[in-house]
Steps between C-alpha positions, in 0.01 A plus 500: 500500500325186384184402690516171686211273417342254740509127415135523404583773250812337353441280197711183488603312186468124489749272311246477215501876458150556644464785749299464820455702817478397867143533641461799725481418875183615673503522881166470686403465866433141608154480655618373839776760519259782429248406772464702820544297821436607865871570548595619151634828636656355815871432540415181694364348177209317669222408262257389771337659802664366820293411805677766707680823420809316377520163325660218693772277356236225481278719281790615281597143408153344493225735385425475128802282424246306294292766317170421333281656229317704764827652614760610243466222238326673207540206262333237723697210652836438338468122540231237523420131506429271207147414609420775746506869579812710529679619811316492832125500432279626781252227404719239669306579820130565549583776751496855367696814580473857380881502483710192580810716519401653836637200695818539705643214703507603870807276537671693218655187356734536209811312385734616778253450786397161367855367527570670833180381669523143377872477584423616854227236533728225370775599745252498787384148417856373449621648831201349678576153365874536569432597862267204544759262354781639718293493818347157446157648444380223272573236765264667750188436297252258647436192288143605429616845390768350276228309318297822467797679344591225257143454376311824543757778512670330206169476315453876526770558238256370236222762533766773523661384177164448328379851578832660410546321169143460375298785653719804556749442218230494226313787670802730489520457122132567446466811721458819293777723639863464600424622854252217559728251319786578740294453816349168386838380374654557845207306647593211269865516608401496867304178451769326299768599751294371796453168322876483447565591865281213615662255256850589627378486859366150434847392383662649811259319730558174312873526570468621858234261634548123474184342366363822355316405179571776251263345244195489726370834373442349154272230637316755715440743211405230250294263712432618858122574521554808720714664226275427202261797555806726517636349181162540325481859620841587354435319173168680452671834555756411232216435253359858524578691183405849618824630651337723765247236602789257559696754708197583715412132548855429618570809714154572645370144547765226492780688674311633807275192538750222423851644474499703821299236682771243427817713509419724797203333667651153509875503443600828665266457796578134573860438395673646806286290734633193318868599519529661158627856465626483140179427306310806637784720371451373146123538518545844652688615189214366288249690713700818457493448123123456510459826691674679212299313238175579681599870511523533119180293461315736731628804311392350167158385617423822689566706188270278294217480754505879544535583132257784424377338180524125567522466881155356567529254215843385623378452857223268388735318263764442768238366741391244238861414420583429865201278579646176367862556614378581852285187510789287372747660740278441802458136394876468462569666835257271683664200337838612636347534845584133560871593510450670839439158655833367368705751700585389852445853631254742336461818709262663249200304374400467136157656555653804663743536209230466234269744677776761501569440129135540402478820702800639314343430160180673619703808592685504168178479293337767715796727433440456125120541529469158336180313594603205716430169323263287708750212482727677749244452777414139426 
């Protein structure tokens, strides 16, 4: 019987009469395929260590979706920028971590939950507005409260949009891991959705209330003296290039000292006394969003301030970072204090509201072991 030769062993004749052979194929292990991972011998195929005994769906679809040279990429980043470093450099923040990949979002946000949670919030706002329209809720507002809504509640869409588009959106791109990216990205979506909710609410009120000036919020945001410190505060936050510094300035200074003071302290506490039950519902959804955003911020900051190698350095850094945003936020909050006098009925005073907000920031910083900036007590 004639032996069968492989293609590599079989000479072939070209049209010119020359004889050539096909190069022999050599099979080698690819470096990545040959590496040993934590779950290399597991039938679950996890290549990371889950927080608990079994990985959650959130971890399965989020952890290490974007690998880096410290985890699995042996050839360095596979892409880069024309005039900058490749991938997600850790140097884009002055904060340091022994391992950025430890972070897990306590809200466990991933693609499915993002759509479900935001759809639920949108339905809640829409149902609230529909009920108010059907029951004549807009007509029950006092004239003074109607002016408050058209100017000041309407103006609040601008800081929400500014933070969402120019603070959290850039921060989610610059953060070093996909887990952090996801959490900050959801924060951005919350802010942009709230701004949209308020814009649509403004249109509804314009149609439902004769004489309601749906353009008054523009004049208030652009020119009203009481809103200019708020506007300056937001614009300064958008100018911060360090992604983590911007997130901390927004979520640990501006939001508790300005955002909650206005949304909960003013609108939610005073609206019902002035015949308005629809606006507190919208602000309540925004407050619920902030609770979730504050939860991931706490998880992130706690891990960094208690990092065995860099914790002390991070605590001092964060205290310095927060000094100016806290001072600006207190100045902005005090400027908004004049709004309390424009409501016909104000059951809760501005000073009481601000005192409660400052106390909350004290408690948050104490939880992180961050030295309290002196500006918080001034």
